[in-house]
KEGUGU-246176 format. One record per residue: chain; x, y, z of N, C-alpha, C in turn; residue in one letter. Coordinates in nm, 3 decimals. Last residue first. Layout:
<atoms>
{rolo->A n.x->X n.y->Y n.z->Z ca.x->X ca.y->Y ca.z->Z c.x->X c.y->Y c.z->Z vexmi->A}
...
</atoms>
This chain:
<atoms>
{rolo->A n.x->-4.296 n.y->1.723 n.z->1.147 ca.x->-4.425 ca.y->1.670 ca.z->1.219 c.x->-4.389 c.y->1.658 c.z->1.365 vexmi->K}
{rolo->A n.x->-4.180 n.y->1.981 n.z->0.948 ca.x->-4.156 ca.y->1.859 ca.z->1.024 c.x->-4.282 c.y->1.834 c.z->1.119 vexmi->A}
{rolo->A n.x->-4.294 n.y->2.142 n.z->0.678 ca.x->-4.259 ca.y->2.149 ca.z->0.791 c.x->-4.259 c.y->1.996 c.z->0.875 vexmi->P}
{rolo->A n.x->-4.138 n.y->2.145 n.z->0.353 ca.x->-4.269 ca.y->2.051 ca.z->0.436 c.x->-4.203 c.y->2.103 c.z->0.570 vexmi->L}
{rolo->A n.x->-4.109 n.y->2.270 n.z->0.046 ca.x->-4.074 ca.y->2.304 ca.z->0.178 c.x->-4.189 c.y->2.219 c.z->0.259 vexmi->V}
{rolo->A n.x->-3.969 n.y->2.260 n.z->-0.287 ca.x->-4.060 ca.y->2.206 ca.z->-0.204 c.x->-4.023 c.y->2.240 c.z->-0.067 vexmi->F}
{rolo->A n.x->-3.886 n.y->2.356 n.z->-0.623 ca.x->-3.880 ca.y->2.374 ca.z->-0.491 c.x->-4.017 c.y->2.318 c.z->-0.412 vexmi->Y}
{rolo->A n.x->-3.702 n.y->2.312 n.z->-0.949 ca.x->-3.819 ca.y->2.287 ca.z->-0.833 c.x->-3.805 c.y->2.319 c.z->-0.701 vexmi->G}
{rolo->A n.x->-3.512 n.y->2.416 n.z->-1.071 ca.x->-3.609 ca.y->2.393 ca.z->-1.161 c.x->-3.750 c.y->2.324 c.z->-1.075 vexmi->S}
{rolo->A n.x->-3.232 n.y->2.663 n.z->-1.075 ca.x->-3.351 ca.y->2.599 ca.z->-0.976 c.x->-3.481 c.y->2.559 c.z->-1.088 vexmi->V}
{rolo->A n.x->-2.948 n.y->2.616 n.z->-1.265 ca.x->-3.064 ca.y->2.701 ca.z->-1.218 c.x->-3.170 c.y->2.594 c.z->-1.161 vexmi->R}
{rolo->A n.x->-2.668 n.y->2.612 n.z->-1.407 ca.x->-2.726 ca.y->2.566 ca.z->-1.317 c.x->-2.823 c.y->2.651 c.z->-1.266 vexmi->W}
{rolo->A n.x->-2.546 n.y->2.684 n.z->-1.751 ca.x->-2.576 ca.y->2.720 ca.z->-1.617 c.x->-2.639 c.y->2.631 c.z->-1.534 vexmi->A}
{rolo->A n.x->-2.572 n.y->2.534 n.z->-1.997 ca.x->-2.452 ca.y->2.503 ca.z->-1.902 c.x->-2.463 c.y->2.529 c.z->-1.753 vexmi->G}
{rolo->A n.x->-2.763 n.y->2.607 n.z->-2.178 ca.x->-2.641 ca.y->2.699 ca.z->-2.164 c.x->-2.550 c.y->2.636 c.z->-2.069 vexmi->D}
{rolo->A n.x->-2.962 n.y->2.422 n.z->-2.080 ca.x->-2.909 ca.y->2.406 ca.z->-2.212 c.x->-2.769 c.y->2.508 c.z->-2.229 vexmi->P}
{rolo->A n.x->-2.919 n.y->2.404 n.z->-1.740 ca.x->-2.986 ca.y->2.414 ca.z->-1.841 c.x->-2.920 c.y->2.420 c.z->-1.969 vexmi->D}
{rolo->A n.x->-2.933 n.y->2.183 n.z->-1.492 ca.x->-2.843 ca.y->2.238 ca.z->-1.568 c.x->-2.893 c.y->2.251 c.z->-1.703 vexmi->Q}
{rolo->A n.x->-3.100 n.y->2.224 n.z->-1.196 ca.x->-3.085 ca.y->2.163 ca.z->-1.290 c.x->-2.987 c.y->2.223 c.z->-1.397 vexmi->M}
{rolo->A n.x->-3.187 n.y->2.229 n.z->-0.860 ca.x->-3.110 ca.y->2.260 ca.z->-0.960 c.x->-3.127 c.y->2.180 c.z->-1.064 vexmi->P}
{rolo->A n.x->-3.413 n.y->2.180 n.z->-0.624 ca.x->-3.377 ca.y->2.091 ca.z->-0.746 c.x->-3.331 c.y->2.184 c.z->-0.847 vexmi->T}
{rolo->A n.x->-3.467 n.y->2.164 n.z->-0.303 ca.x->-3.441 ca.y->2.247 ca.z->-0.400 c.x->-3.371 c.y->2.159 c.z->-0.517 vexmi->V}
{rolo->A n.x->-3.650 n.y->2.131 n.z->-0.002 ca.x->-3.598 ca.y->2.034 ca.z->-0.103 c.x->-3.589 c.y->2.156 c.z->-0.230 vexmi->R}
{rolo->A n.x->-3.639 n.y->2.145 n.z->0.355 ca.x->-3.655 ca.y->2.215 ca.z->0.197 c.x->-3.575 c.y->2.155 c.z->0.105 vexmi->E}
{rolo->A n.x->-3.799 n.y->2.077 n.z->0.623 ca.x->-3.726 ca.y->2.031 ca.z->0.529 c.x->-3.742 c.y->2.090 c.z->0.386 vexmi->T}
{rolo->A n.x->-3.820 n.y->2.231 n.z->0.965 ca.x->-3.870 ca.y->2.212 ca.z->0.821 c.x->-3.758 c.y->2.132 c.z->0.737 vexmi->A}
{rolo->A n.x->-3.860 n.y->2.361 n.z->1.268 ca.x->-3.800 ca.y->2.262 ca.z->1.193 c.x->-3.867 c.y->2.230 c.z->1.049 vexmi->A}
{rolo->A n.x->-4.037 n.y->2.569 n.z->1.366 ca.x->-3.881 ca.y->2.526 ca.z->1.416 c.x->-3.801 c.y->2.449 c.z->1.351 vexmi->A}
{rolo->A n.x->-4.200 n.y->2.823 n.z->1.244 ca.x->-4.183 ca.y->2.661 ca.z->1.216 c.x->-4.021 c.y->2.648 c.z->1.267 vexmi->V}
{rolo->A n.x->-4.176 n.y->3.081 n.z->1.259 ca.x->-4.286 ca.y->3.035 ca.z->1.301 c.x->-4.295 c.y->2.852 c.z->1.305 vexmi->T}
{rolo->A n.x->-3.933 n.y->3.159 n.z->1.130 ca.x->-3.977 ca.y->3.220 ca.z->1.256 c.x->-4.098 c.y->3.119 c.z->1.309 vexmi->A}
{rolo->A n.x->-3.782 n.y->2.856 n.z->1.064 ca.x->-3.831 ca.y->2.987 ca.z->1.025 c.x->-3.875 c.y->3.042 c.z->1.173 vexmi->F}
{rolo->A n.x->-3.494 n.y->2.611 n.z->0.971 ca.x->-3.612 ca.y->2.666 ca.z->1.058 c.x->-3.661 c.y->2.807 c.z->1.005 vexmi->S}
{rolo->A n.x->-3.428 n.y->2.316 n.z->0.780 ca.x->-3.458 ca.y->2.481 ca.z->0.778 c.x->-3.510 c.y->2.500 c.z->0.918 vexmi->T}
{rolo->A n.x->-3.207 n.y->2.120 n.z->0.634 ca.x->-3.272 ca.y->2.156 ca.z->0.715 c.x->-3.279 c.y->2.275 c.z->0.769 vexmi->D}
{rolo->A n.x->-3.215 n.y->2.071 n.z->0.263 ca.x->-3.165 ca.y->2.154 ca.z->0.387 c.x->-3.240 c.y->2.124 c.z->0.490 vexmi->Y}
{rolo->A n.x->-3.115 n.y->1.886 n.z->-0.016 ca.x->-3.228 ca.y->1.892 ca.z->0.115 c.x->-3.152 c.y->1.987 c.z->0.199 vexmi->E}
{rolo->A n.x->-3.124 n.y->1.853 n.z->-0.373 ca.x->-3.058 ca.y->1.925 ca.z->-0.243 c.x->-3.164 c.y->1.911 c.z->-0.154 vexmi->I}
{rolo->A n.x->-3.044 n.y->1.695 n.z->-0.659 ca.x->-3.166 ca.y->1.723 ca.z->-0.554 c.x->-3.098 c.y->1.765 c.z->-0.420 vexmi->V}
{rolo->A n.x->-2.974 n.y->1.815 n.z->-0.944 ca.x->-2.897 ca.y->1.777 ca.z->-0.829 c.x->-3.020 c.y->1.806 c.z->-0.731 vexmi->V}
{rolo->A n.x->-2.950 n.y->1.711 n.z->-1.272 ca.x->-3.039 ca.y->1.760 ca.z->-1.175 c.x->-2.942 c.y->1.718 c.z->-1.059 vexmi->Y}
{rolo->A n.x->-2.955 n.y->1.685 n.z->-1.643 ca.x->-2.853 ca.y->1.699 ca.z->-1.524 c.x->-2.927 c.y->1.743 c.z->-1.389 vexmi->E}
{rolo->A n.x->-3.202 n.y->1.478 n.z->-1.812 ca.x->-3.086 ca.y->1.588 ca.z->-1.778 c.x->-3.010 c.y->1.584 c.z->-1.685 vexmi->G}
{rolo->A n.x->-3.503 n.y->1.398 n.z->-1.899 ca.x->-3.399 ca.y->1.358 ca.z->-1.886 c.x->-3.276 c.y->1.473 c.z->-1.882 vexmi->A}
{rolo->A n.x->-3.792 n.y->1.612 n.z->-1.797 ca.x->-3.721 ca.y->1.549 ca.z->-1.896 c.x->-3.566 c.y->1.472 c.z->-1.806 vexmi->P}
{rolo->A n.x->-4.000 n.y->1.486 n.z->-1.523 ca.x->-3.899 ca.y->1.575 ca.z->-1.573 c.x->-3.831 c.y->1.512 c.z->-1.700 vexmi->A}
{rolo->A n.x->-4.140 n.y->1.292 n.z->-1.377 ca.x->-4.200 ca.y->1.422 ca.z->-1.435 c.x->-4.127 c.y->1.512 c.z->-1.503 vexmi->G}
{rolo->A n.x->-3.889 n.y->1.192 n.z->-1.190 ca.x->-4.017 ca.y->1.191 ca.z->-1.238 c.x->-4.084 c.y->1.293 c.z->-1.252 vexmi->P}
{rolo->A n.x->-3.556 n.y->1.225 n.z->-1.345 ca.x->-3.658 ca.y->1.255 ca.z->-1.242 c.x->-3.808 c.y->1.223 c.z->-1.254 vexmi->L}
{rolo->A n.x->-3.232 n.y->1.143 n.z->-1.415 ca.x->-3.384 ca.y->1.127 ca.z->-1.450 c.x->-3.446 c.y->1.139 c.z->-1.313 vexmi->R}
{rolo->A n.x->-2.989 n.y->1.174 n.z->-1.313 ca.x->-3.020 ca.y->1.227 ca.z->-1.474 c.x->-3.156 c.y->1.220 c.z->-1.508 vexmi->T}
{rolo->A n.x->-2.858 n.y->1.346 n.z->-1.021 ca.x->-2.938 ca.y->1.264 ca.z->-1.069 c.x->-2.965 c.y->1.303 c.z->-1.232 vexmi->E}
{rolo->A n.x->-2.677 n.y->1.383 n.z->-0.726 ca.x->-2.690 ca.y->1.389 ca.z->-0.873 c.x->-2.777 c.y->1.311 c.z->-0.933 vexmi->H}
{rolo->A n.x->-2.754 n.y->1.522 n.z->-0.431 ca.x->-2.745 ca.y->1.379 ca.z->-0.511 c.x->-2.771 c.y->1.411 c.z->-0.622 vexmi->K}
{rolo->A n.x->-2.708 n.y->1.626 n.z->-0.071 ca.x->-2.711 ca.y->1.663 ca.z->-0.226 c.x->-2.692 c.y->1.533 c.z->-0.320 vexmi->A}
{rolo->A n.x->-2.799 n.y->1.727 n.z->0.248 ca.x->-2.729 ca.y->1.638 ca.z->0.137 c.x->-2.773 c.y->1.677 c.z->-0.008 vexmi->G}
{rolo->A n.x->-2.848 n.y->1.914 n.z->0.424 ca.x->-2.867 ca.y->1.780 ca.z->0.490 c.x->-2.799 c.y->1.677 c.z->0.367 vexmi->R}
{rolo->A n.x->-2.746 n.y->2.218 n.z->0.503 ca.x->-2.712 ca.y->2.134 ca.z->0.409 c.x->-2.751 c.y->1.979 c.z->0.457 vexmi->L}
{rolo->A n.x->-2.937 n.y->2.430 n.z->0.714 ca.x->-2.822 ca.y->2.366 ca.z->0.707 c.x->-2.849 c.y->2.242 c.z->0.591 vexmi->R}
{rolo->A n.x->-3.052 n.y->2.749 n.z->0.802 ca.x->-3.067 ca.y->2.652 ca.z->0.667 c.x->-2.909 c.y->2.597 c.z->0.675 vexmi->R}
{rolo->A n.x->-3.261 n.y->2.950 n.z->1.014 ca.x->-3.123 ca.y->2.897 ca.z->0.978 c.x->-3.170 c.y->2.797 c.z->0.867 vexmi->S}
{rolo->A n.x->-3.492 n.y->3.138 n.z->0.965 ca.x->-3.385 ca.y->3.127 ca.z->1.095 c.x->-3.280 c.y->3.064 c.z->1.078 vexmi->G}
{rolo->A n.x->-3.681 n.y->3.331 n.z->0.781 ca.x->-3.566 ca.y->3.203 ca.z->0.793 c.x->-3.486 c.y->3.250 c.z->0.926 vexmi->L}
{rolo->A n.x->-3.985 n.y->3.464 n.z->0.888 ca.x->-3.828 ca.y->3.485 ca.z->0.840 c.x->-3.761 c.y->3.363 c.z->0.838 vexmi->R}
{rolo->A n.x->-4.285 n.y->3.270 n.z->0.801 ca.x->-4.218 ca.y->3.404 ca.z->0.870 c.x->-4.079 c.y->3.371 c.z->0.821 vexmi->G}
{rolo->A n.x->-4.479 n.y->3.100 n.z->0.695 ca.x->-4.368 ca.y->3.024 ca.z->0.778 c.x->-4.261 c.y->3.138 c.z->0.849 vexmi->L}
{rolo->A n.x->-4.677 n.y->3.208 n.z->0.566 ca.x->-4.693 ca.y->3.172 ca.z->0.687 c.x->-4.576 c.y->3.118 c.z->0.795 vexmi->P}
{rolo->A n.x->-4.498 n.y->3.281 n.z->0.334 ca.x->-4.531 ca.y->3.396 ca.z->0.412 c.x->-4.578 c.y->3.313 c.z->0.574 vexmi->S}
{rolo->A n.x->-4.482 n.y->3.038 n.z->0.179 ca.x->-4.379 ca.y->3.110 ca.z->0.236 c.x->-4.402 c.y->3.197 c.z->0.352 vexmi->R}
{rolo->A n.x->-4.726 n.y->3.004 n.z->0.031 ca.x->-4.653 ca.y->2.887 ca.z->0.114 c.x->-4.553 c.y->2.961 c.z->0.218 vexmi->A}
{rolo->A n.x->-4.796 n.y->3.222 n.z->-0.073 ca.x->-4.896 ca.y->3.150 ca.z->0.009 c.x->-4.831 c.y->3.061 c.z->0.089 vexmi->K}
{rolo->A n.x->-4.580 n.y->3.295 n.z->-0.203 ca.x->-4.645 ca.y->3.381 ca.z->-0.118 c.x->-4.716 c.y->3.309 c.z->-0.011 vexmi->T}
{rolo->A n.x->-4.569 n.y->3.088 n.z->-0.402 ca.x->-4.461 ca.y->3.127 ca.z->-0.296 c.x->-4.501 c.y->3.196 c.z->-0.180 vexmi->V}
{rolo->A n.x->-4.829 n.y->3.130 n.z->-0.550 ca.x->-4.787 ca.y->3.010 ca.z->-0.497 c.x->-4.675 c.y->3.015 c.z->-0.381 vexmi->A}
{rolo->A n.x->-4.790 n.y->3.397 n.z->-0.668 ca.x->-4.904 ca.y->3.369 ca.z->-0.600 c.x->-4.840 c.y->3.245 c.z->-0.476 vexmi->D}
{rolo->A n.x->-4.536 n.y->3.367 n.z->-0.792 ca.x->-4.546 ca.y->3.464 ca.z->-0.702 c.x->-4.650 c.y->3.439 c.z->-0.628 vexmi->I}
{rolo->A n.x->-4.634 n.y->3.184 n.z->-0.988 ca.x->-4.537 ca.y->3.146 ca.z->-0.887 c.x->-4.537 c.y->3.249 c.z->-0.781 vexmi->W}
{rolo->A n.x->-4.827 n.y->3.298 n.z->-1.127 ca.x->-4.865 ca.y->3.181 ca.z->-1.062 c.x->-4.758 c.y->3.177 c.z->-0.965 vexmi->Q}
{rolo->A n.x->-4.673 n.y->3.490 n.z->-1.242 ca.x->-4.779 ca.y->3.515 ca.z->-1.153 c.x->-4.799 c.y->3.436 c.z->-1.082 vexmi->A}
{rolo->A n.x->-4.497 n.y->3.355 n.z->-1.437 ca.x->-4.432 ca.y->3.439 ca.z->-1.290 c.x->-4.545 c.y->3.476 c.z->-1.200 vexmi->R}
{rolo->A n.x->-4.652 n.y->3.028 n.z->-1.465 ca.x->-4.625 ca.y->3.155 ca.z->-1.496 c.x->-4.562 c.y->3.232 c.z->-1.390 vexmi->T}
{rolo->A n.x->-4.501 n.y->2.717 n.z->-1.473 ca.x->-4.616 ca.y->2.810 ca.z->-1.438 c.x->-4.564 c.y->2.944 c.z->-1.462 vexmi->L}
{rolo->A n.x->-4.313 n.y->2.572 n.z->-1.650 ca.x->-4.427 ca.y->2.481 ca.z->-1.581 c.x->-4.508 c.y->2.575 c.z->-1.514 vexmi->S}
{rolo->A n.x->-4.140 n.y->2.708 n.z->-1.783 ca.x->-4.247 ca.y->2.695 ca.z->-1.865 c.x->-4.372 c.y->2.588 c.z->-1.808 vexmi->K}
{rolo->A n.x->-3.970 n.y->2.779 n.z->-1.551 ca.x->-4.053 ca.y->2.906 ca.z->-1.621 c.x->-4.153 c.y->2.852 c.z->-1.716 vexmi->Q}
{rolo->A n.x->-3.869 n.y->2.536 n.z->-1.528 ca.x->-3.950 ca.y->2.595 ca.z->-1.415 c.x->-4.040 c.y->2.684 c.z->-1.496 vexmi->F}
{rolo->A n.x->-3.736 n.y->2.509 n.z->-1.765 ca.x->-3.828 ca.y->2.401 ca.z->-1.726 c.x->-3.933 c.y->2.448 c.z->-1.635 vexmi->F}
{rolo->A n.x->-3.534 n.y->2.734 n.z->-1.715 ca.x->-3.657 ca.y->2.710 ca.z->-1.838 c.x->-3.740 c.y->2.636 c.z->-1.797 vexmi->A}
{rolo->A n.x->-3.485 n.y->2.802 n.z->-1.364 ca.x->-3.442 ca.y->2.732 ca.z->-1.485 c.x->-3.572 c.y->2.748 c.z->-1.594 vexmi->A}
{rolo->A n.x->-3.488 n.y->3.110 n.z->-1.240 ca.x->-3.513 ca.y->2.984 ca.z->-1.245 c.x->-3.487 c.y->2.919 c.z->-1.391 vexmi->A}
{rolo->A n.x->-3.482 n.y->3.395 n.z->-1.218 ca.x->-3.377 ca.y->3.344 ca.z->-1.220 c.x->-3.379 c.y->3.176 c.z->-1.220 vexmi->A}
{rolo->A n.x->-3.736 n.y->3.485 n.z->-1.233 ca.x->-3.689 ca.y->3.514 ca.z->-1.325 c.x->-3.526 c.y->3.450 c.z->-1.326 vexmi->D}
{rolo->A n.x->-3.822 n.y->3.380 n.z->-0.983 ca.x->-3.862 ca.y->3.291 ca.z->-1.108 c.x->-3.808 c.y->3.345 c.z->-1.238 vexmi->W}
{rolo->A n.x->-3.686 n.y->3.557 n.z->-0.835 ca.x->-3.681 ca.y->3.400 ca.z->-0.830 c.x->-3.719 c.y->3.336 c.z->-0.966 vexmi->S}
{rolo->A n.x->-3.802 n.y->3.798 n.z->-0.901 ca.x->-3.651 ca.y->3.777 ca.z->-0.938 c.x->-3.635 c.y->3.621 c.z->-0.942 vexmi->E}
{rolo->A n.x->-4.076 n.y->3.740 n.z->-0.778 ca.x->-4.069 ca.y->3.762 ca.z->-0.920 c.x->-3.926 c.y->3.726 c.z->-0.971 vexmi->G}
{rolo->A n.x->-3.975 n.y->3.728 n.z->-0.487 ca.x->-4.033 ca.y->3.601 ca.z->-0.589 c.x->-4.040 c.y->3.630 c.z->-0.721 vexmi->Y}
{rolo->A n.x->-3.815 n.y->3.829 n.z->-0.288 ca.x->-3.804 ca.y->3.874 ca.z->-0.431 c.x->-3.837 c.y->3.752 c.z->-0.511 vexmi->K}
{rolo->A n.x->-3.781 n.y->3.788 n.z->-0.020 ca.x->-3.919 ca.y->3.841 ca.z->-0.051 c.x->-3.935 c.y->3.865 c.z->-0.198 vexmi->G}
{rolo->A n.x->-3.561 n.y->3.652 n.z->0.089 ca.x->-3.561 ca.y->3.823 ca.z->0.071 c.x->-3.706 c.y->3.873 c.z->0.035 vexmi->S}
{rolo->A n.x->-3.602 n.y->3.404 n.z->0.023 ca.x->-3.581 ca.y->3.454 ca.z->0.154 c.x->-3.577 c.y->3.597 c.z->0.149 vexmi->D}
{rolo->A n.x->-3.587 n.y->3.405 n.z->-0.280 ca.x->-3.681 ca.y->3.368 ca.z->-0.193 c.x->-3.686 c.y->3.435 c.z->-0.064 vexmi->V}
{rolo->A n.x->-3.274 n.y->3.488 n.z->-0.317 ca.x->-3.405 ca.y->3.580 ca.z->-0.353 c.x->-3.564 c.y->3.547 c.z->-0.304 vexmi->L}
{rolo->A n.x->-3.168 n.y->3.290 n.z->-0.161 ca.x->-3.145 ca.y->3.417 ca.z->-0.100 c.x->-3.248 c.y->3.502 c.z->-0.178 vexmi->A}
{rolo->A n.x->-3.221 n.y->3.059 n.z->-0.321 ca.x->-3.293 ca.y->3.090 ca.z->-0.218 c.x->-3.262 c.y->3.217 c.z->-0.142 vexmi->L}
{rolo->A n.x->-3.018 n.y->3.137 n.z->-0.544 ca.x->-3.192 ca.y->3.157 ca.z->-0.555 c.x->-3.240 c.y->3.154 c.z->-0.435 vexmi->W}
{rolo->A n.x->-2.788 n.y->3.078 n.z->-0.419 ca.x->-2.805 ca.y->3.227 ca.z->-0.440 c.x->-2.961 c.y->3.239 c.z->-0.500 vexmi->S}
{rolo->A n.x->-2.843 n.y->2.817 n.z->-0.337 ca.x->-2.814 ca.y->2.912 ca.z->-0.221 c.x->-2.842 c.y->3.059 c.z->-0.281 vexmi->R}
{rolo->A n.x->-2.816 n.y->2.666 n.z->-0.600 ca.x->-2.953 ca.y->2.692 ca.z->-0.501 c.x->-2.971 c.y->2.780 c.z->-0.382 vexmi->A}
{rolo->A n.x->-2.587 n.y->2.747 n.z->-0.701 ca.x->-2.713 ca.y->2.803 ca.z->-0.793 c.x->-2.818 c.y->2.799 c.z->-0.656 vexmi->A}
{rolo->A n.x->-2.417 n.y->2.592 n.z->-0.501 ca.x->-2.384 ca.y->2.749 ca.z->-0.543 c.x->-2.537 c.y->2.821 c.z->-0.576 vexmi->A}
{rolo->A n.x->-2.533 n.y->2.353 n.z->-0.564 ca.x->-2.545 ca.y->2.389 ca.z->-0.430 c.x->-2.542 c.y->2.546 c.z->-0.435 vexmi->E}
{rolo->A n.x->-2.472 n.y->2.301 n.z->-0.839 ca.x->-2.612 ca.y->2.331 ca.z->-0.809 c.x->-2.639 c.y->2.386 c.z->-0.685 vexmi->A}
{rolo->A n.x->-2.189 n.y->2.317 n.z->-0.802 ca.x->-2.215 ca.y->2.407 ca.z->-0.889 c.x->-2.389 c.y->2.396 c.z->-0.845 vexmi->A}
{rolo->A n.x->-2.169 n.y->2.056 n.z->-0.636 ca.x->-2.090 ca.y->2.196 ca.z->-0.598 c.x->-2.160 c.y->2.321 c.z->-0.663 vexmi->K}
{rolo->A n.x->-2.281 n.y->1.849 n.z->-0.751 ca.x->-2.319 ca.y->1.869 ca.z->-0.636 c.x->-2.276 c.y->2.014 c.z->-0.598 vexmi->E}
{rolo->A n.x->-2.097 n.y->1.795 n.z->-1.011 ca.x->-2.238 ca.y->1.871 ca.z->-1.002 c.x->-2.282 c.y->1.921 c.z->-0.916 vexmi->P}
{rolo->A n.x->-1.774 n.y->1.864 n.z->-0.959 ca.x->-1.865 ca.y->1.789 ca.z->-0.913 c.x->-2.023 c.y->1.871 c.z->-0.951 vexmi->A}
{rolo->A n.x->-1.570 n.y->1.971 n.z->-1.234 ca.x->-1.634 ca.y->2.008 ca.z->-1.106 c.x->-1.745 c.y->1.932 c.z->-1.073 vexmi->E}
{rolo->A n.x->-1.486 n.y->1.840 n.z->-1.472 ca.x->-1.423 ca.y->1.818 ca.z->-1.357 c.x->-1.487 c.y->1.876 c.z->-1.226 vexmi->G}
{rolo->A n.x->-1.678 n.y->1.866 n.z->-1.678 ca.x->-1.564 ca.y->1.962 ca.z->-1.656 c.x->-1.486 c.y->1.962 c.z->-1.533 vexmi->S}
{rolo->A n.x->-1.793 n.y->1.618 n.z->-1.705 ca.x->-1.651 ca.y->1.607 ca.z->-1.770 c.x->-1.580 c.y->1.735 c.z->-1.724 vexmi->A}
{rolo->A n.x->-1.908 n.y->1.531 n.z->-1.356 ca.x->-1.919 ca.y->1.582 ca.z->-1.499 c.x->-1.802 c.y->1.616 c.z->-1.568 vexmi->L}
{rolo->A n.x->-1.925 n.y->1.266 n.z->-1.142 ca.x->-1.870 ca.y->1.417 ca.z->-1.166 c.x->-1.888 c.y->1.450 c.z->-1.341 vexmi->V}
{rolo->A n.x->-2.236 n.y->1.147 n.z->-0.989 ca.x->-2.117 ca.y->1.126 ca.z->-1.083 c.x->-2.052 c.y->1.278 c.z->-1.119 vexmi->R}
{rolo->A n.x->-2.263 n.y->1.157 n.z->-0.601 ca.x->-2.288 ca.y->1.189 ca.z->-0.743 c.x->-2.181 c.y->1.158 c.z->-0.837 vexmi->G}
{rolo->A n.x->-2.231 n.y->0.876 n.z->-0.407 ca.x->-2.187 ca.y->0.990 ca.z->-0.453 c.x->-2.224 c.y->1.012 c.z->-0.574 vexmi->P}
{rolo->A n.x->-2.522 n.y->0.724 n.z->-0.214 ca.x->-2.425 ca.y->0.733 ca.z->-0.327 c.x->-2.363 c.y->0.831 c.z->-0.371 vexmi->A}
{rolo->A n.x->-2.693 n.y->0.758 n.z->0.004 ca.x->-2.567 ca.y->0.798 ca.z->0.016 c.x->-2.467 c.y->0.794 c.z->-0.088 vexmi->A}
{rolo->A n.x->-3.043 n.y->0.925 n.z->-0.144 ca.x->-2.913 ca.y->0.813 ca.z->-0.115 c.x->-2.793 c.y->0.843 c.z->-0.064 vexmi->G}
{rolo->A n.x->-3.307 n.y->1.082 n.z->-0.119 ca.x->-3.163 ca.y->1.135 ca.z->-0.122 c.x->-3.089 c.y->0.991 c.z->-0.062 vexmi->L}
{rolo->A n.x->-3.601 n.y->1.064 n.z->-0.301 ca.x->-3.532 ca.y->1.005 ca.z->-0.170 c.x->-3.368 c.y->1.010 c.z->-0.203 vexmi->A}
{rolo->A n.x->-3.783 n.y->1.275 n.z->-0.440 ca.x->-3.679 ca.y->1.184 ca.z->-0.485 c.x->-3.617 c.y->1.150 c.z->-0.333 vexmi->V}
{rolo->A n.x->-4.039 n.y->1.417 n.z->-0.578 ca.x->-3.997 ca.y->1.361 ca.z->-0.435 c.x->-3.899 c.y->1.248 c.z->-0.483 vexmi->F}
{rolo->A n.x->-4.084 n.y->1.755 n.z->-0.687 ca.x->-3.975 ca.y->1.639 ca.z->-0.704 c.x->-3.994 c.y->1.551 c.z->-0.556 vexmi->V}
{rolo->A n.x->-4.258 n.y->1.943 n.z->-0.904 ca.x->-4.254 ca.y->1.903 ca.z->-0.783 c.x->-4.182 c.y->1.756 c.z->-0.786 vexmi->L}
{rolo->A n.x->-4.138 n.y->2.213 n.z->-1.060 ca.x->-4.126 ca.y->2.083 ca.z->-1.080 c.x->-4.141 c.y->2.046 c.z->-0.924 vexmi->V}
{rolo->A n.x->-4.224 n.y->2.442 n.z->-0.925 ca.x->-4.213 ca.y->2.458 ca.z->-1.080 c.x->-4.210 c.y->2.319 c.z->-1.114 vexmi->G}
{rolo->A n.x->-4.392 n.y->2.448 n.z->-0.630 ca.x->-4.350 ca.y->2.366 ca.z->-0.725 c.x->-4.351 c.y->2.438 c.z->-0.876 vexmi->A}
{rolo->A n.x->-4.439 n.y->2.446 n.z->-0.276 ca.x->-4.420 ca.y->2.522 ca.z->-0.408 c.x->-4.365 c.y->2.431 c.z->-0.504 vexmi->I}
{rolo->A n.x->-4.658 n.y->2.387 n.z->0.004 ca.x->-4.536 ca.y->2.339 ca.z->-0.098 c.x->-4.572 c.y->2.426 c.z->-0.213 vexmi->W}
{rolo->A n.x->-4.681 n.y->2.291 n.z->0.349 ca.x->-4.646 ca.y->2.389 ca.z->0.243 c.x->-4.577 c.y->2.359 c.z->0.140 vexmi->H}
{rolo->A n.x->-4.927 n.y->2.123 n.z->0.529 ca.x->-4.795 ca.y->2.119 ca.z->0.447 c.x->-4.804 c.y->2.256 c.z->0.340 vexmi->R}
{rolo->A n.x->-4.980 n.y->2.198 n.z->0.875 ca.x->-5.024 ca.y->2.200 ca.z->0.710 c.x->-4.898 c.y->2.174 c.z->0.669 vexmi->T}
{rolo->A n.x->-4.959 n.y->1.933 n.z->1.149 ca.x->-4.930 ca.y->2.071 ca.z->1.098 c.x->-4.955 c.y->2.057 c.z->0.926 vexmi->M}
</atoms>
C-alpha cells in the first residue's frame, strides 16, 4: 500500500509506556495537546487545509508555506476519502525530537479509518508555542499494511 505523509515537521518517535512529565501549571501536557490536536484535525477532516496551516505552530509555518501545505495535505488525504473513525492509541510528552528545536511536545498516535483505507495510523505532534498555546507542529498518516 502507498504511504501518504504530510509534514510540517516529520517526526518518527516511538511511543513508550512511560507517563509524561506534568507541567508547572498542574495540567498534564498530554491533555492540553490532545485538545489542540483534535481541534486541528477537525479542520483537516473538513477540508479546511488553509485554516489548518493558520492554526498550526509557528515552527510548522516556518517549515513550509501555506500553499505547500495545502498541496501536500490535498495529495495525501484526498486518496483516503472521508474520515471513518479515530481512536486515541497513546500520547507521550517529549522535550526533544529529531529535527526540531528543544521545547514542549506531545507525540499523539491515533488508530484511524477512512473511506478507502480501513486501518491507518495518524501521528500528530502538538508543541507549546512561545505564547503558551498548544499548536500542531507535525502530522503523519500511514495506512496499515
